[in-house]
Each structure stands twice: as structure tokens, then as C-alpha cells.
C-alpha positions as CSV (number, residue, x, y, z in Angstrom):
1,X,53.5,35.9,53.4
2,X,56.7,37.9,54.6
3,X,55.8,41.1,52.5
4,X,52.1,41.0,53.9
5,X,54.4,40.8,57.7
6,X,56.4,43.2,56.6
7,X,53.4,45.7,55.5
8,X,51.5,45.2,58.4
9,X,55.1,45.5,60.7
10,X,55.2,48.9,58.5
11,X,51.1,50.0,58.9
12,X,51.0,49.7,62.7
13,X,54.1,51.8,63.0
14,X,52.7,54.7,61.3
15,X,49.9,54.5,63.4
16,X,51.6,54.5,66.6
17,X,53.9,57.5,65.4
18,X,50.5,59.4,64.2
19,X,49.3,59.1,67.5
20,X,51.4,59.7,69.8
21,X,52.0,62.8,67.4
22,X,47.9,63.7,68.6
23,X,47.9,62.6,71.4
24,X,51.2,63.4,73.6
25,X,50.4,66.3,75.2
26,X,54.5,66.8,76.6
27,X,54.6,66.9,72.5
28,X,52.1,68.8,71.0
29,X,51.4,72.4,70.4
30,X,48.8,73.8,69.3
31,X,47.3,73.5,65.8
32,X,49.0,69.4,65.8
33,X,52.6,70.7,66.3
34,X,54.7,68.5,67.8
35,X,58.3,70.3,69.4
36,X,60.4,70.6,65.9
37,X,58.3,69.7,63.5
38,X,59.6,73.4,62.0
39,X,62.6,73.0,62.6
40,X,63.7,72.2,58.9
41,X,61.9,75.7,58.5
42,X,63.2,77.8,61.1
43,X,66.9,77.1,59.9
44,X,65.5,80.0,57.0
45,X,63.1,82.0,58.8
46,X,64.8,82.5,62.2
47,X,68.0,84.2,60.6
48,X,69.3,86.1,57.9
49,X,71.5,85.3,55.3
50,X,73.4,87.0,52.1
51,X,70.3,86.2,49.8
52,X,67.1,87.5,51.7
53,X,64.9,90.2,50.4
54,X,65.7,93.7,51.6
55,X,62.3,93.8,53.8
56,X,63.0,90.1,55.3
57,X,63.1,89.9,59.6
58,X,64.5,86.9,61.0
59,X,61.9,85.7,63.8
60,X,58.7,84.0,64.3
61,X,56.7,86.2,62.9
62,X,57.3,85.2,59.8
63,X,56.8,81.2,60.6
64,X,53.4,82.2,61.8
65,X,52.1,84.2,59.0
66,X,53.0,80.7,56.8
67,X,50.9,78.9,59.4
68,X,48.1,80.9,60.2
69,X,47.7,83.9,57.8
70,X,49.3,83.3,54.1
71,X,46.4,81.9,51.8
72,X,47.7,79.7,48.6
73,X,45.0,78.4,45.5
74,X,46.5,75.7,43.8
75,X,44.4,75.0,39.8
76,X,44.8,71.3,39.4
77,X,44.6,68.7,41.2
78,X,46.4,66.1,38.2
79,X,49.9,64.6,38.5
80,X,51.7,67.8,38.6
81,X,48.6,69.5,41.3
82,X,49.1,66.4,43.5
83,X,52.6,66.2,44.0
84,X,52.3,70.7,44.7
85,X,49.5,69.8,47.3
86,X,52.0,67.5,49.5
87,X,54.9,69.4,48.9
88,X,52.9,72.6,50.7
89,X,51.5,71.6,53.0
90,X,55.1,70.4,54.2
91,X,56.2,73.2,53.7
92,X,54.3,74.6,56.4
93,X,51.2,76.4,54.5
94,X,48.3,75.2,56.3
95,X,45.3,77.8,54.5
96,X,45.2,75.9,50.9
97,X,42.3,76.1,48.2
98,X,42.5,73.5,45.8
99,X,40.1,74.1,42.4
100,X,40.0,70.9,40.1
101,X,36.8,70.1,37.9
102,X,37.6,66.7,37.1
103,X,37.1,63.4,38.6
104,X,39.4,60.8,39.3
105,X,40.1,58.2,36.0
106,X,41.9,54.6,36.6
107,X,44.5,56.0,34.2
108,X,45.6,58.5,36.6
109,X,46.6,56.4,39.8
110,X,49.9,55.1,38.1
111,X,51.4,58.9,39.3
112,X,48.8,60.8,40.9
113,X,49.7,59.4,44.2
114,X,46.9,61.4,46.9
115,X,44.2,59.1,44.7
116,X,43.0,55.3,45.2
117,X,41.2,53.1,43.5
118,X,37.9,53.3,45.0
119,X,38.5,56.8,44.1
120,X,37.7,56.4,40.7
121,X,35.0,58.4,39.2
122,X,35.2,61.2,42.3
123,X,36.0,64.9,42.1
124,X,39.6,65.0,42.2
125,X,39.4,68.1,44.0
126,X,37.7,66.5,47.2
127,X,39.9,63.2,47.1
128,X,43.0,65.4,46.9
129,X,41.6,67.7,50.1
130,X,40.7,65.0,51.9
131,X,44.2,62.6,51.8
132,X,46.1,66.0,52.3
133,X,44.3,66.5,55.3
134,X,44.3,63.2,56.8
135,X,47.9,62.6,56.6
136,X,49.3,66.0,57.2
137,X,47.9,67.4,60.8
138,X,46.8,70.8,61.1
139,X,46.7,71.5,57.5
140,X,43.3,73.2,55.8
141,X,42.7,72.1,52.2
142,X,39.8,73.7,51.1
143,X,38.2,72.0,47.9
144,X,36.1,73.5,44.9
145,X,35.2,71.1,42.1
146,X,34.1,74.5,40.6
147,X,35.7,78.1,40.3
148,X,34.7,80.3,43.2
149,X,37.9,81.1,45.7
150,X,39.3,84.2,47.2
151,X,43.1,84.0,46.5
152,X,46.1,85.2,47.5
153,X,49.0,83.3,45.8
154,X,47.8,81.3,42.6
155,X,50.2,77.7,41.2
156,X,50.1,75.4,38.7
157,X,47.4,75.1,35.8
158,X,46.6,72.4,33.2
159,X,45.1,73.6,30.5
160,X,46.0,76.4,28.1
161,X,43.3,78.4,28.1
162,X,42.5,78.4,31.8
163,X,46.1,80.0,32.2
164,X,45.4,82.2,29.8
165,X,41.7,83.5,31.9
166,X,43.6,83.1,35.2
167,X,46.2,85.6,33.9
168,X,43.5,87.9,32.6
169,X,42.2,88.0,36.5
170,X,44.5,88.6,38.3
171,X,45.6,91.8,35.9
172,X,42.0,93.1,36.3
173,X,42.7,93.3,39.4
174,X,45.1,95.8,39.7
175,X,45.0,99.2,41.0
176,X,47.4,102.0,39.1
177,X,48.1,105.4,40.5
178,X,49.5,108.2,37.7
179,X,50.0,104.8,36.0
180,X,52.1,103.0,38.5
181,X,50.5,99.8,39.6
182,X,49.8,100.1,43.5
183,X,51.9,96.6,44.9
184,X,49.8,96.1,47.6
185,X,47.2,94.5,44.8
186,X,49.3,92.6,43.4
187,X,48.9,88.7,43.6
188,X,52.0,87.1,42.4
189,X,51.2,83.7,40.2
190,X,53.5,80.9,39.7
191,X,53.4,78.8,36.5
192,X,53.9,75.2,36.1
193,X,53.9,72.7,33.4
194,X,55.6,69.0,32.1
195,X,55.1,67.0,28.9
196,X,57.1,64.0,29.0
197,X,60.7,64.3,30.3
198,X,60.2,68.1,29.8
199,X,59.4,71.2,31.9
200,X,58.6,74.7,33.0
201,X,58.7,77.0,35.9
202,X,57.5,80.6,36.2
203,X,57.2,83.3,38.4
204,X,54.5,85.8,37.0
205,X,54.2,89.7,38.9
206,X,50.9,90.5,37.7
207,X,51.7,94.7,35.9
208,X,55.1,93.9,36.9
209,X,57.1,91.5,35.1
210,X,56.1,89.5,31.5
211,X,52.6,87.9,32.1
212,X,51.5,84.7,30.0
213,X,50.1,86.3,27.0
214,X,53.9,88.3,27.0
215,X,55.1,85.3,25.9
216,X,52.1,83.8,24.0
217,X,55.2,82.7,21.4
218,X,56.7,80.6,23.3
219,X,53.6,78.4,23.6
220,X,53.7,75.7,21.0
221,X,50.2,76.2,19.2
222,X,47.3,73.0,20.3
223,X,47.0,70.2,17.5
224,X,44.1,70.3,15.6
225,X,43.0,68.5,12.7
226,X,41.5,70.2,9.4
227,X,38.2,69.1,9.1
228,X,38.3,68.1,5.1
229,X,40.8,66.1,5.5
230,X,39.2,63.8,8.8
231,X,35.7,64.5,7.0
232,X,37.3,62.5,3.6
233,X,40.9,62.0,3.8
234,X,41.6,60.4,7.1
235,X,45.4,59.1,6.9
236,X,45.7,58.9,11.4
237,X,44.2,57.0,13.7
238,X,43.3,60.0,15.1
239,X,41.8,61.0,12.3
240,X,38.8,58.7,13.0
241,X,38.8,59.2,16.4
242,X,37.9,63.0,15.6
243,X,35.8,62.0,13.1
244,X,33.4,60.1,15.7
245,X,34.0,63.0,18.0
246,X,32.9,66.2,16.4
247,X,31.3,64.3,13.5
248,X,28.7,61.7,14.3
249,X,28.2,62.1,18.0
250,X,26.7,65.6,17.5
251,X,24.9,63.4,14.5
252,X,23.5,60.5,16.0
253,X,23.4,61.4,19.6
254,X,23.7,58.0,21.0
255,X,23.0,58.6,25.0
256,X,20.2,61.2,24.0
257,X,18.9,64.5,22.7
258,X,21.9,67.4,23.8
259,X,24.1,65.4,26.2
260,X,27.3,66.3,25.2
261,X,30.6,63.8,24.8
262,X,32.1,63.3,28.3
263,X,35.4,61.9,28.6
264,X,35.6,60.9,32.2
265,X,32.9,58.4,31.4
266,X,33.7,55.3,29.8
267,X,30.5,54.0,27.9
268,X,31.6,57.4,25.9
269,X,34.8,56.6,25.6
270,X,33.8,53.3,24.3
271,X,31.1,54.4,22.1
272,X,33.7,56.6,20.6
273,X,35.9,53.9,20.4
274,X,33.8,51.4,18.7
275,X,33.0,54.1,16.0
276,X,36.8,55.2,15.2
277,X,37.2,51.3,14.6
278,X,34.6,51.4,12.4
279,X,36.2,54.2,10.4
280,X,39.6,53.6,10.5
281,X,38.4,49.7,9.0
282,X,36.7,51.6,6.0
283,X,40.4,53.0,4.6
284,X,42.9,50.7,6.0
285,X,44.1,52.6,8.8
286,X,45.0,50.8,11.7
287,X,46.0,51.4,15.8
288,X,42.6,52.9,17.0
289,X,43.2,52.3,20.3
290,X,40.7,52.8,23.5
291,X,43.8,54.6,25.4
292,X,44.7,56.3,22.5
293,X,41.0,57.5,22.0
294,X,40.7,57.8,25.6
295,X,43.9,60.2,24.7
296,X,42.4,62.6,22.1
297,X,39.5,62.7,23.4
298,X,40.6,64.3,26.8
299,X,43.5,65.8,25.3
300,X,45.3,63.9,27.8
301,X,49.5,65.5,27.5
302,X,52.0,62.8,28.1
303,X,52.9,63.0,31.6
304,X,56.0,61.2,34.1
305,X,55.7,61.3,37.7
306,X,59.5,62.2,37.6
307,X,59.1,65.1,35.8
308,X,56.0,65.8,38.2
309,X,57.8,65.9,40.9
310,X,61.0,68.3,40.0
311,X,58.6,71.4,38.7
312,X,56.0,70.7,41.5
313,X,59.4,71.2,43.8
314,X,60.2,74.2,42.2
315,X,56.7,76.1,42.1
316,X,57.0,74.8,46.1
317,X,60.4,76.6,46.6
318,X,59.2,79.9,44.9
319,X,55.9,80.2,47.0
320,X,57.8,79.6,50.0
321,X,60.5,82.5,48.9
322,X,57.6,84.5,48.2
323,X,55.8,84.2,50.9
324,X,58.5,84.9,52.9
325,X,61.0,86.8,52.0
326,X,63.7,84.8,52.5
327,X,65.6,84.1,49.2
328,X,65.5,86.0,45.8
329,X,62.8,84.9,43.4
330,X,63.0,83.3,40.2
331,X,64.0,85.5,37.4
332,X,61.8,85.0,36.0
333,X,61.2,81.1,33.8
334,X,63.3,78.3,34.5
335,X,62.9,75.0,32.1
336,X,63.4,71.6,32.9
337,X,64.6,68.8,30.5
338,X,66.3,65.1,30.9
339,X,65.1,63.7,27.5
340,X,69.7,63.0,27.6
341,X,71.3,63.8,30.7
342,X,69.9,66.2,32.6
343,X,69.5,69.9,31.7
344,X,68.0,72.8,33.0
345,X,68.1,76.6,32.9
346,X,67.0,80.3,33.5
347,X,66.3,83.1,32.1
348,X,64.3,86.8,32.1
349,X,60.8,86.6,29.9
350,X,60.7,90.5,29.0
351,X,56.9,92.5,28.9
352,X,55.9,93.3,26.0
353,X,55.1,96.9,25.5
354,X,51.9,96.0,23.9
355,X,50.7,93.0,25.3
356,X,47.0,92.8,25.5
357,X,46.7,91.9,28.8
358,X,48.7,94.1,30.3
359,X,50.1,96.5,28.1
360,X,46.9,99.2,29.5
361,X,47.0,100.0,25.9
362,X,44.4,99.6,22.6
363,X,45.9,96.5,20.6
364,X,46.6,98.3,17.0
365,X,45.0,96.8,13.9
366,X,45.8,97.5,10.1
367,X,44.3,96.4,8.0
368,X,42.9,97.7,4.2
369,X,39.9,99.5,3.6
370,X,38.3,95.9,1.1
371,X,39.6,94.0,4.3
372,X,36.0,91.7,5.4
373,X,35.3,91.0,9.1
374,X,36.0,87.6,8.1
375,X,39.8,88.5,7.9
376,X,39.7,90.3,11.4
377,X,38.3,86.9,13.0
378,X,41.3,85.1,11.3
379,X,43.7,87.6,12.6
380,X,42.7,87.4,16.3
381,X,42.5,83.2,15.9
382,X,45.7,83.0,13.9
383,X,47.9,85.5,15.6
384,X,50.5,84.1,17.4
385,X,50.1,87.2,19.9
386,X,46.5,86.3,20.6
387,X,45.7,83.3,19.7
388,X,41.8,84.1,20.7
389,X,39.1,80.6,19.7
390,X,35.8,81.9,19.5
391,X,35.8,86.4,19.5
392,X,33.0,88.3,19.9
393,X,33.2,92.3,18.6
394,X,31.2,95.2,19.6
395,X,31.9,98.8,18.9
396,X,30.3,102.2,19.0
397,X,28.3,103.4,15.7
398,X,26.5,106.4,16.4
399,X,26.0,106.6,20.1
400,X,24.8,102.7,20.5
401,X,26.7,100.0,21.0
402,X,26.2,97.6,18.2
403,X,27.1,93.5,18.2
404,X,29.5,92.7,15.1
405,X,30.3,89.3,15.7
406,X,28.3,86.7,18.7
407,X,28.7,83.1,18.7
408,X,26.7,81.0,20.7
409,X,26.3,77.5,21.1
410,X,23.1,75.9,22.0
411,X,22.1,72.8,23.2
412,X,21.8,70.9,20.5
413,X,25.7,71.7,19.0
414,X,24.6,73.6,16.1
415,X,25.2,77.6,16.0
416,X,23.4,80.4,16.6
417,X,24.1,84.1,15.6
418,X,22.9,87.2,17.3
419,X,22.2,89.0,14.0
420,X,19.4,90.1,11.3
421,X,21.8,88.7,8.9
422,X,22.9,85.1,8.3
423,X,26.5,84.7,9.4
424,X,28.1,84.2,5.9
425,X,26.7,87.2,4.8
426,X,27.8,89.2,7.8
427,X,31.9,87.9,7.6
428,X,31.8,88.8,4.0
429,X,30.9,92.8,4.7
430,X,33.8,95.2,4.6
431,X,34.4,97.4,7.2
432,X,32.9,100.3,5.3
433,X,29.9,98.6,4.9
434,X,29.6,97.7,8.4
435,X,29.9,101.3,9.1
436,X,33.5,101.0,10.6
437,X,35.7,104.2,10.1
438,X,39.7,104.8,10.7
439,X,40.7,104.5,14.1
440,X,37.9,103.3,15.5
441,X,37.5,101.3,18.8
442,X,36.3,97.5,18.5
443,X,36.0,95.9,22.0
444,X,36.7,92.1,22.0
445,X,35.5,89.3,24.1
446,X,36.8,86.0,24.1
447,X,37.0,82.9,26.6
448,X,40.9,83.2,26.9
449,X,40.3,86.3,29.2
450,X,38.0,87.5,31.7
451,X,38.5,91.3,30.3
452,X,37.7,92.7,27.0
453,X,40.3,93.7,24.8
454,X,40.1,96.8,23.4
455,X,41.7,97.1,19.5
456,X,42.0,100.4,17.6
457,X,41.1,99.4,13.8
458,X,43.6,101.3,10.7
459,X,43.4,102.0,7.4
460,X,45.5,101.2,5.1
461,X,45.8,102.3,1.5
């Protein structure tokens, strides 16, 4: 009873304070501001200091820019995104856009504090925007359960492919004059990520500093199990879950023709869980649980709330520094770990002269004249500097554009190829048999980038 009484008193006190902020005309200015609300920011913005950038001018204009003009886009409203939205809103950013196509699951509630039990099943972006807008007077967070928004700053990603795609999009918006990037077309990218007790934050100025693709080697490869192991020799509970997900689901279509597996649908997860248990029982494998099934299907990354808080704070700080020029920005990669004690350091990631995303030069492909198209595809997907997922290759032959390889998945989840030859025959052809010559340019499109990447084919003896 005493605890309930304490909570009720606290709730009433908060309501009274909120009402005073919103109603008291003597203390409230336009946009929901009250006297002293931004004093903590004015200490940085209305006086100079030894670490301000050359273009910084102390005064009230910078704060007004932050409050009224600056736009910021947050991609992902999960564990890191919730922390970041809160930090940005309390740091004076009022024009915030958030993109997340995921829905709220009950497992999110232990760390994604903008959500409540009643929100389970709703879009994360919408609920996060509603919460922040209701709690921070004057803040306007616009949700996008889909991806279409005008950008000024971009922050935080939850998936590797999304990072690379956004990186490529920002690079595609750059304008160059005599080979020099027009700095007015640069949209800064602040990237943050966490896994368990480890995290990182980085600042990317497209066209000027190392981009995501410049440092692909820093990202660990995603865990994928060999299909032969999944199909015939499972040894781990994850193998059984993948068997149900990859092989049994498209074969049995348990929820109707063409219905894809939805990791946020409890009925779908339950079906995969039951099938995985049957598979595990057949091979005497233990450890298949509902939680593990959900983690494998959704590719869940281990998350710790304290790590999210540290990295989100770093990202929000960098956004404030870039928007105001009040301090030198991170140069340009921060690593954090509190596995054994507290450890953090920074280093400068360097640009690659031949980066496939930001170098503006065709990439060299070195193959023997007897190499087959399959060898090229394997290189594009397995190279640590490229890591493509489903590359489509086109070229110009005899003055006409010709598609060498294109993979499409239809609603029945079978593979369809747009060629007169079968895929097995096509990928076995050599460059000469396909009509390719030394120095031939190949245009490669992939889901990891919105831009087409140009390659120059060089045959070696």
C-alpha cells in the first residue's frame, strides 16, 4: 500500500509540474519553452571556448537554429533508437524524423523504454514518436513505418545492409566540381551499434572521411550455416530452427499460399518452434526454446540497456557538435567495451582509394580468361571488401545493354531468372563465351547499395 501511495504522489507531482509548464504565462514562451529551460545549452552556445570550430559564433542564433530549423533522421527505434530519441529531444532537437518498419514485441519491453505492454503489436516508429511528443513540450517527432523522408542528419542503424544502403544513398546525393566535393551537399552520418557489452560510434562525412564500405573488414561476417549441414547433419539447436525456417516453411506453407514467415507473428514463431523441436528430437539435440527460435528467425542481436545508453549518448553528443560547431567532432571512430572493466578508445578510420562506394573510380576485377561467371559471382559475395548479397550484372555488348545475371524471387519463393539459358548453364560460361573482352566494364547492382557499382574486367594469362 505504501508503494502504491508513493507512486500516486509522484504521478500527481509530475502532472502538476507539467501543467505549470504549459499554463503559467509568466514562465512560458512560444513553443512550450519556460524560463531557464535551455540554460544548459546556452552555456555552450552563447560563449566561445578553446575547442569551438572556426565557424562558431557565440550568440542566440545557434540555439534558434537547433530548435527551429535543424532536421535530424533516426533510423531504427529499438534499444539504441529509444535512447537516442530521448537524448536528442532533451538536447534541443525538435524536428526529428524516425524510421522503423518493425513492430513492438513483448521481449522489447525490458530495454526499449518508450514502449508499454499495451503497445505490443504496434509500429515502433509511431509509438516512439507519440511518447516523445507527449513527454517533451515543443518536440515534433515524425514517424515513418516506411522509408521516405527528407534528410539533414542521419543517425543509428540496426542492420548491416541498411547501414550500407544509407551510406550509398548519402554518397549519391553529393555533387562534385572539378573532382572536389561540394561541401554544401554533404549530409553527415553518425553511426552507432551495440552487441552485448560492446559498442561503437562513428562520424562519417560522405566524400571526405571513411565511409561504411571503406571499413567493411571491421564488420564481422554474419553467421550462416551451410545448407548441407542444415539438411542432413544438424548438430546445434540453431540448425534445427533454420531447417524449419528455410526448408519446411516454403514447402508446407502452413498459413496459406505465398504467406511469408513473419518474425513478429507469434503464431508463425510457434509453428517454427514446434517443427524445430521435432527435428531436434529426431537427432537427439537439446536446447531448442521459443526464445532461441525467435532470436534465430529475427536475427536478434544481444542487447544490454547500459551499453545502448552509452553509445546513444555518444551519438547524440556528436549530433549536437555537428549541428552547432560548438566543439570538435569525433575523428572518427569510437570503440566501447565494459566486458572486463571499462574500456574505450578512438581511432581515425582512413578512406580507401578504391572504395566501391565513395571512390568514384571503376573497381578492378582480375580473373583468368578461363574464369566462369560463377567465379565472378562468388567473388562479389565472398570478398571482404564487397560482401554483396544478390548481385545483378549487366554490360554493354555490340552497343546494346545485356543482362548477364539477375535473380528474382517470386511469391511462391522459387527462383526465376530472366534468361533464355538455364541458370546452371549460364554461370558455367566463361567470359569469352559470354562475349566479354579484356577491359570490359560491368555494372553491378545489389541490395547493399542504391547505386550501381562499376567494375573493369581484366583478364590475366
